[in-house]
MIDODREN-467646 format. One line per 8 residues: number of its first residue (from 1); their letters; for each residue z, x negated, y negated of C-alpha. Coordinates in steps of 0.05 Angstrom, whole numbers, plus 32768, in hexadecimal, padded with zeros to 4 digits. Example, Ala and Ser with C-alpha at 12.3 -4.5 7.8 and 13.67 -1.06 7.14 Angstrom:
BEGIN
1	as	809C 7F0A 805A; 808F 7EEF 8015
//
This chain:
BEGIN
1	xxxxxxxx	7F09 810A 8029; 7F45 8138 8029; 7F78 8112 8052; 7F92 80CA 8051; 7FBD 80AF 8089; 7FFB 8083 808B; 8010 805B 80C9; 805C 8058 80D1
9	xxxxxxxx	808F 8045 8105; 80B7 807D 8126; 80F4 8069 80FE; 80CD 806A 80BC; 80AF 80AE 80CD; 80F4 80CD 80C9; 80F7 80BB 807F; 80AE 80CD 8071
17	xxxxxxxx	80BB 8111 8093; 8104 811D 8083; 812F 8156 809C; 8149 8164 8055; 8124 8157 8013; 80E1 8137 8005; 80C7 80F9 8028; 80BD 80B4 800B
25	xxxxxxxx	808C 807A 8013; 8097 8033 7FFD; 8071 801C 7FC0; 8068 7FD3 7FD4; 805E 7F9E 7F9F; 8020 7F72 7FA9; 804C 7F35 7FB6; 806D 7F5A 7FF1
33	xxxxxxxx	802D 7F70 8014; 801B 7F4E 8056; 7FD9 7F31 803E; 7FE6 7EED 801C; 7FA4 7EF3 7FF6; 7FB8 7F31 7FCE; 7FA0 7F2C 7F86; 7F79 7EED 7F96
41	xxxxxxxx	7F4A 7EDC 7F5C; 7F16 7EA5 7F52; 7F17 7E8A 7F0A; 7ED1 7E76 7EF4; 7EE7 7E5B 7EB1; 7EFF 7E15 7E9D; 7F2D 7E06 7E63; 7F29 7DC0 7E47
49	xxxxxxxx	7F6F 7DC8 7E2C; 7FA1 7DD7 7E63; 7FD7 7DEB 7E30; 7FA7 7E1D 7E11; 7F9A 7E3D 7E54; 7FE4 7E41 7E61; 7FEF 7E65 7E1F; 7FB8 7E97 7E2A
57	xxxxxxxx	7FCB 7EA5 7E72; 8014 7EAE 7E5F; 8000 7EE2 7E2A; 7FD2 7F07 7E5B; 8007 7F09 7E91; 803B 7F22 7E5F; 800A 7F59 7E4B; 800C 7F72 7E93
65	xxxxxxxx	8057 7F80 7E8C; 8075 7F71 7E48; 80BB 7F7D 7E62; 80B2 7F3F 7E8E; 8095 7F0B 7E5E; 8075 7ECC 7E7A; 807C 7E8A 7E54; 804B 7E50 7E4E
73	xxxxxxxx	807E 7E23 7E71; 8081 7E54 7EAC; 8035 7E52 7EB2; 8037 7E06 7EB0; 806A 7E03 7EE8; 8041 7E33 7F12; 8003 7E08 7F06; 8028 7DCB 7F20
81	xxxxxxxx	8044 7DF0 7F5D; 8008 7E18 7F73; 7FCE 7DEC 7F5A; 7F8C 7E13 7F58; 7FAD 7E53 7F72; 7FDF 7E57 7F38; 7FB9 7E91 7F15; 7FBC 7EBB 7F53
89	xxxxxxxx	8005 7EAC 7F5F; 8018 7EBF 7F17; 7FED 7EFD 7F18; 800A 7F16 7F59; 8051 7F09 7F41; 8047 7F2C 7EFF; 8023 7F69 7F1C; 805D 7F6F 7F4D
97	xxxxxxxx	808C 7F7C 7F12; 8064 7FB9 7EFE; 803D 7FD8 7F39; 804A 7FEF 7F7F; 8017 8001 7FB4; 8019 8035 7FEC; 7FE3 8028 8020; 7FBD 805E 8046
105	xxxxxxxx	7F80 8060 8071; 7F49 8091 8083; 7F50 807D 80CD; 7F87 80A0 80F4; 7F73 8087 8139; 7F66 803D 812E; 7F84 8016 8169; 7F91 7FD6 8141
113	xxxxxxxx	7FB8 7FFB 810B; 7FDF 8022 813F; 7FF2 7FDF 815D; 8001 7FBB 811B; 8025 7FF0 80F3; 8049 801D 8124; 8069 7FE9 8153; 8036 7FE7 818B
121	xxxxxxxx	8020 802F 8183; 8065 804D 8189; 8068 806D 8144; 8043 80A3 811D; 8008 80AD 80EF; 8015 80DE 80B6; 7FDB 8100 8093; 7FE4 810F 8048
129	xxxxxxxx	7FBD 813E 801C; 7F95 8114 7FEA; 7F9D 8147 7FB3; 7FE9 8142 7FB9; 7FE7 80F5 7FBA; 7FBC 80F4 7F7B; 7FF3 8119 7F55; 8022 80DD 7F61
137	xxxxxxxx	7FF7 80A8 7F3E; 8011 80B1 7EF6; 7FEB 809D 7EB7; 7FE0 8054 7EC9; 7FDA 805A 7F15; 7FA3 8071 7F43; 7F8F 8083 7F8A; 7F54 8057 7F9C
145	xxxxxxxx	7F30 8039 7FD7; 7F35 7FEF 7FE5; 7EF7 7FC6 7FD9; 7EEB 7F91 800E; 7ECA 7F50 7FF7; 7EB6 7F0D 8015; 7ED4 7EE5 7FDB; 7F0C 7EED 7FA8
153	xxxxxxxx	7EFF 7F13 7F67; 7EDC 7EE5 7F35; 7EF8 7EE5 7EEE; 7ED7 7EC7 7EB1; 7F17 7EBF 7E89; 7F61 7ED3 7E89; 7F54 7F0F 7E5B; 7F2E 7F35 7E90
161	xxxxxxxx	7F6E 7F3C 7EB9; 7F88 7F70 7E88; 7F4D 7F85 7E5D; 7F3C 7FBB 7E66; 7F7D 7FD5 7E84; 7F55 7FF6 7EBC; 7F49 7FB1 7ED9; 7F8F 7FAF 7EF4
169	xxxxxxxx	7F85 7FE5 7F2A; 7F44 7FC3 7F3D; 7F67 7F81 7F48; 7F9A 7FA5 7F73; 7F66 7FC4 7FA0; 7F3A 7F8A 7FB7; 7F45 7F68 7FFA; 7F21 7F39 8029
177	xxxxxxxx	7EEB 7F57 8054; 7F14 7F42 8091; 7F3E 7F80 8084; 7F06 7FB2 807F; 7F16 7FD2 80C2; 7F53 7FF2 80A1; 7F29 801B 8070; 7F64 801A 8041
185	xxxxxxxx	7F72 8046 8005; 7FAA 8034 7FD4; 7FD9 805F 7FAB; 7FE9 8030 7F71; 8026 8045 7F48; 804F 8027 7F11; 8093 8012 7F2B; 80B3 8036 7EF0
193	xxxxxxxx	809E 8078 7F12; 80BE 8065 7F55; 8104 8069 7F72; 8129 8027 7F77; 8154 8020 7FB5; 817B 7FE3 7F9F; 8165 7FBF 7FDF; 8138 7F83 7FE7
201	xxxxxxxx	80FE 7F7D 8018; 80EE 7F44 8047; 80C3 7F21 8013; 80F7 7F23 7FDC; 80DC 7F5F 7FB7; 8105 7F9E 7FA5; 80F9 7FDB 7FD1; 80DF 8014 7FA7
209	xxxxxxxx	80CB 8059 7FC1; 8099 808E 7FAD; 80B2 80D5 7FB9; 807B 80FD 7FDC; 8082 8149 7FDE; 8085 8165 8024; 8049 8192 8014; 801E 8152 8017
217	xxxxxxxx	8029 814A 8062; 7FF0 816E 8085; 7FED 814E 80CB; 8014 811E 80F8; 7FFC 80F5 8134; 8023 80D0 816A; 8011 80AD 81AB; 8028 80A8 81F3
225	xxxxxxxx	8055 806E 81DE; 807A 8095 81A9; 80C1 80A6 81C0; 80C6 80F0 81D3; 8107 80F6 81AC; 80E5 80E0 816C; 80AB 8110 8179; 80DB 814A 8183
233	xxxxxxxx	8100 813A 8142; 80BF 8138 811A; 80A6 8177 813B; 80E6 819D 8129; 80E2 8186 80E1; 8099 819A 80DA; 80A9 81DF 80F8; 80E1 81ED 80C6
241	xxxxxxxx	80BF 8218 8090; 80F5 8205 805E; 80DA 81BD 805E; 8096 81D5 8043; 806D 81A6 806F; 8025 81BD 8079; 801C 8199 80BB; 8020 81BF 80FC
249	xxxxxxxx	8037 81A3 813E; 802F 8156 8144; 7FEE 8144 8166; 7FEF 8115 81A2; 7FBD 80DC 81A8; 7FAE 80C0 81ED; 7F87 8083 8205; 7F3D 8092 820B
257	xxxxxxxx	7F21 808D 8251; 7EDE 8073 8238; 7EED 8045 81FD; 7F22 8016 81E2; 7F40 804B 81B4; 7F68 808A 81AC; 7F52 80D2 81AF; 7F77 8113 81A2
265	xxxxxxx	7F95 8130 81E1; 7F79 8172 81F9; 7FA4 81B0 81F8; 7FAE 81AE 8243; 7FC1 8164 8244; 8000 8159 826D; 8036 8130 824A
//
């Protein structure tokens, strides 16, 4: 696998493939992702002493990000508010203070993703060189495929959430098997390595960006629904050698005549 793909709207493509400078992608905190089951865990342990569990869980959560300490009282309030899901809620909240996720896929022509992530197929898919993306991970990040499962991650005790440290990326890269059609890969980065915009997203999380060198862009797709003006702008930017993009002319996808899907247009296809 040499290329991973990102589905974006036409408007977002103009910042991923800018006219001047390198592009950016949002590093989205787990709490801001569209799947409400992100970081869902299934505790298999039982503490006889609720206060003891609160203390241990508070310490473990603080270990995830010591600059954002969690108190026993805070755990107790979460327990009362979220009942059996309180561990998942606290874990997602604390991971969101430290990590951001950039989602990619191995599938550039998937009709559902074109519909869901590009406003009814009117955007673009950008292909990125995996080797260039790997350079962005940093010492505590990673580029990894998502594991799809039929139940939440089982844990035998609070300590396994952070010991060893490598468990954190694993917790951030498990999803329900209902999502397996996306064939997702995730670039997981520490927020300290990203660019803060000072803006807040729809789910109340800060918007942080990962700067991606233009050399990482190796191909671009669009469809018959993509506005010609947007296609022309992207084409001009890719053609400018000063921008250092490695992609050639954007490739057009058309509706297949034999399946419910997209296929790349032939060279003699009439626009």
